[in-house]
C-alpha positions as CSV (number, residue, x, y, z in Angstrom):
1,X,62.5,122.8,66.1
2,X,60.7,121.1,69.0
3,X,57.1,121.6,70.4
4,X,57.7,120.6,73.9
5,X,54.0,120.6,74.6
6,X,53.7,117.6,72.4
7,X,56.4,115.5,74.2
8,X,56.1,113.5,77.5
9,X,59.0,111.2,77.3
10,X,62.6,111.9,76.1
11,X,64.8,108.9,75.2
12,X,68.5,109.7,75.1
13,X,71.4,107.7,73.8
14,X,74.7,107.8,75.9
15,X,77.8,107.5,73.8
16,X,77.9,110.3,71.1
17,X,74.7,111.9,72.6
18,X,75.0,112.7,76.3
19,X,78.8,111.7,76.3
20,X,81.5,112.6,73.8
21,X,82.2,109.7,71.4
22,X,85.8,110.6,71.3
23,X,86.6,108.1,74.2
24,X,85.0,105.2,72.4
25,X,86.6,106.0,69.0
26,X,90.1,106.2,70.6
27,X,89.4,103.0,72.5
28,X,88.2,100.8,69.7
29,X,90.3,102.3,66.9
30,X,93.6,103.0,68.6
31,X,94.0,101.8,72.3
32,X,92.6,98.3,72.0
33,X,94.5,97.4,68.7
34,X,97.7,98.7,70.3
35,X,97.2,96.8,73.6
36,X,96.2,93.6,71.7
37,X,99.3,93.8,69.6
38,X,101.5,94.3,72.7
39,X,99.8,91.4,74.5
40,X,100.1,88.9,71.7
41,X,103.3,90.1,70.2
42,X,102.0,91.0,66.8
43,X,102.5,93.7,64.3
44,X,100.4,96.7,65.2
45,X,99.3,97.5,61.6
46,X,98.3,93.9,60.9
47,X,96.4,93.8,64.2
48,X,94.5,97.0,63.3
49,X,93.3,95.7,59.9
50,X,92.3,92.4,61.5
51,X,90.3,94.0,64.4
52,X,88.6,96.6,62.2
53,X,87.4,93.8,60.0
54,X,86.0,91.9,63.0
55,X,84.4,95.1,64.2
56,X,82.7,95.7,60.8
57,X,81.4,92.1,60.8
58,X,79.7,92.5,64.2
59,X,78.5,96.1,63.8
60,X,74.8,96.4,64.6
61,X,74.6,93.2,66.6
62,X,74.4,92.9,70.4
63,X,77.9,91.2,70.3
64,X,79.5,94.3,68.9
65,X,78.6,96.2,72.1
66,X,79.3,93.3,74.5
67,X,82.5,93.6,76.4
68,X,82.4,90.0,77.5
69,X,82.2,88.8,73.9
70,X,85.3,90.8,73.0
71,X,87.1,89.7,76.1
72,X,86.6,86.1,75.1
73,X,87.3,86.6,71.5
74,X,90.5,88.6,72.0
75,X,91.8,87.1,75.2
76,X,91.9,90.5,76.9
77,X,90.1,92.1,79.8
78,X,88.3,94.8,77.8
79,X,86.7,96.5,80.7
80,X,90.1,96.9,82.4
81,X,91.6,98.3,79.2
82,X,88.8,101.0,79.1
83,X,89.8,102.0,82.6
84,X,93.3,102.8,81.3
85,X,92.0,105.8,79.2
86,X,89.0,106.7,81.4
87,X,90.3,110.2,81.5
88,X,88.8,110.7,78.0
89,X,85.3,110.1,79.2
90,X,83.4,113.4,79.2
91,X,79.9,114.8,79.0
92,X,79.0,116.6,75.8
93,X,78.4,120.4,76.1
94,X,75.3,121.4,77.8
95,X,74.2,117.8,78.5
96,X,73.6,118.2,82.2
97,X,71.8,121.6,81.8
98,X,69.6,119.9,79.1
99,X,68.7,117.1,81.6
100,X,67.9,119.7,84.2
101,X,65.8,121.6,81.9
102,X,63.8,118.5,81.0
103,X,63.2,117.8,84.7
104,X,62.0,121.4,85.2
105,X,59.6,121.0,82.3
106,X,58.2,117.8,83.7
107,X,59.5,115.4,81.1
108,X,60.4,111.8,81.6
109,X,64.2,111.4,81.1
110,X,65.2,107.9,79.9
111,X,68.7,106.8,79.0
112,X,68.6,103.8,76.5
113,X,72.0,102.7,75.4
114,X,73.6,99.8,73.6
115,X,76.5,100.1,76.0
116,X,77.5,97.0,78.0
117,X,76.6,97.2,81.7
118,X,80.3,97.3,82.6
119,X,80.9,100.2,80.3
120,X,77.7,101.9,81.4
121,X,78.7,101.6,85.1
122,X,82.2,103.1,84.4
123,X,80.8,106.1,82.6
124,X,78.0,106.7,85.1
125,X,80.7,106.7,87.9
126,X,82.8,109.4,86.1
127,X,80.0,111.7,84.9
128,X,77.1,113.6,86.3
129,X,74.5,112.2,84.0
130,X,73.2,109.3,86.2
131,X,71.7,111.6,88.9
132,X,69.9,113.5,86.2
133,X,68.0,110.6,84.7
134,X,64.7,109.0,85.7
135,X,65.4,105.6,84.0
136,X,68.6,103.9,82.8
137,X,68.4,100.9,80.5
138,X,71.0,98.9,78.6
139,X,69.9,96.9,75.6
140,X,71.7,94.0,77.1
141,X,68.9,93.8,79.6
142,X,66.5,92.9,76.7
143,X,68.9,90.9,74.6
144,X,68.5,92.9,71.4
145,X,70.4,96.1,70.3
146,X,68.4,99.3,69.6
147,X,68.8,98.5,65.8
148,X,66.3,95.6,66.3
149,X,62.6,96.1,66.5
150,X,62.5,93.6,69.3
151,X,64.3,96.1,71.5
152,X,61.6,98.6,71.1
153,X,58.9,96.2,71.8
154,X,60.7,95.0,74.9
155,X,61.1,98.6,76.0
156,X,57.4,99.3,75.5
157,X,56.6,96.3,77.6
158,X,59.1,97.2,80.4
159,X,58.3,100.9,80.5
160,X,55.2,101.8,78.6
161,X,55.3,105.0,76.5
162,X,53.4,106.8,73.7
163,X,55.6,106.8,70.6
164,X,53.6,109.7,69.3
165,X,54.6,111.8,72.3
166,X,58.2,110.7,72.6
167,X,61.4,112.3,71.5
168,X,64.5,110.2,70.9
169,X,68.0,111.7,70.5
170,X,70.8,109.4,69.1
171,X,74.0,109.8,67.1
172,X,73.4,106.5,65.2
173,X,71.5,106.8,62.0
174,X,70.8,103.1,61.9
175,X,69.3,103.3,65.4
176,X,67.3,106.4,64.5
177,X,65.9,104.5,61.5
178,X,64.8,101.7,63.8
179,X,63.1,104.1,66.1
180,X,61.4,105.7,63.1
181,X,60.2,102.4,61.9
182,X,58.8,101.5,65.4
183,X,56.8,104.8,65.3
184,X,58.8,107.2,67.4
185,X,57.4,110.6,66.2
186,X,60.1,113.0,67.3
187,X,63.8,112.1,66.3
188,X,67.0,114.1,66.5
189,X,70.5,113.2,65.4
190,X,73.8,114.7,66.6
191,X,75.9,116.5,64.1
192,X,79.3,115.9,65.7
193,X,79.2,113.0,68.2
194,X,83.1,113.0,68.6
195,X,84.3,116.4,69.4
196,X,87.6,115.7,67.7
197,X,86.2,114.4,64.5
198,X,84.3,115.8,61.6
199,X,80.6,116.3,61.5
200,X,78.6,113.4,60.2
201,X,75.9,113.1,57.6
202,X,72.6,112.7,59.4
203,X,70.6,112.0,56.3
204,X,66.9,113.0,56.5
205,X,66.9,113.4,60.3
206,X,66.9,116.9,61.9
207,X,70.1,117.3,63.9
208,X,71.7,119.6,66.5
209,X,75.2,120.5,67.4
210,X,74.6,120.9,71.1
211,X,71.6,120.6,73.4
212,X,71.3,124.4,74.2
213,X,69.7,124.6,70.7
214,X,66.7,122.8,72.1
215,X,66.4,123.7,75.8
216,X,62.6,123.6,76.6
217,X,61.3,127.1,76.2
218,X,58.7,126.5,78.9
219,X,61.2,125.6,81.6
220,X,63.2,128.1,83.8
221,X,66.9,128.4,83.2
222,X,68.9,125.6,84.9
223,X,72.0,126.6,87.1
224,X,75.1,127.2,84.9
225,X,77.5,124.3,84.5
226,X,81.0,124.8,85.8
227,X,84.3,123.6,84.3
């Protein structure tokens, strides 16, 4: 599927790609609505409908990913609420081995995420991905989400790369379309970003279940993961 000789830089998403999206889905769809209803003394079912509509209205914008925006809008400490279920944060299968394989093969490993810096810091503190990356960037640093072409132009200015020799792996189809529009040549989607949910439709994008399907063939085997 991948000609690793044609790739210098590997851009990787975090939630749903390197990490299991289950944490995020549980938080936004269940935990936050429940805690919001408790805090404001409201009906849980009505709260869920209201919040899900708010989320749909903001989807694809930087505000949708901004914990500070939702903290102000909902009068709750969103970052603190995430800590309450942080035990659900987990790496996806073979993620660490994949990053080690990329290093052994001499590839530049760059995390580009829409996650808010507070969420990013929490997840880096609880997983092993941070030490296996060469560059870690949040779209909040640039002021545009990955769905926006201005993000990709800002990324190019901050850390120059050759789109024709870059691979980008993400679970969001809208983000992959934006990367495709910018000119990223090699694109991969994730079949099942949430380990507890059904596979997703990846459209015309090639997709993988797990990273062991694309370990660089020219790299020596990485040490086996434990746990």
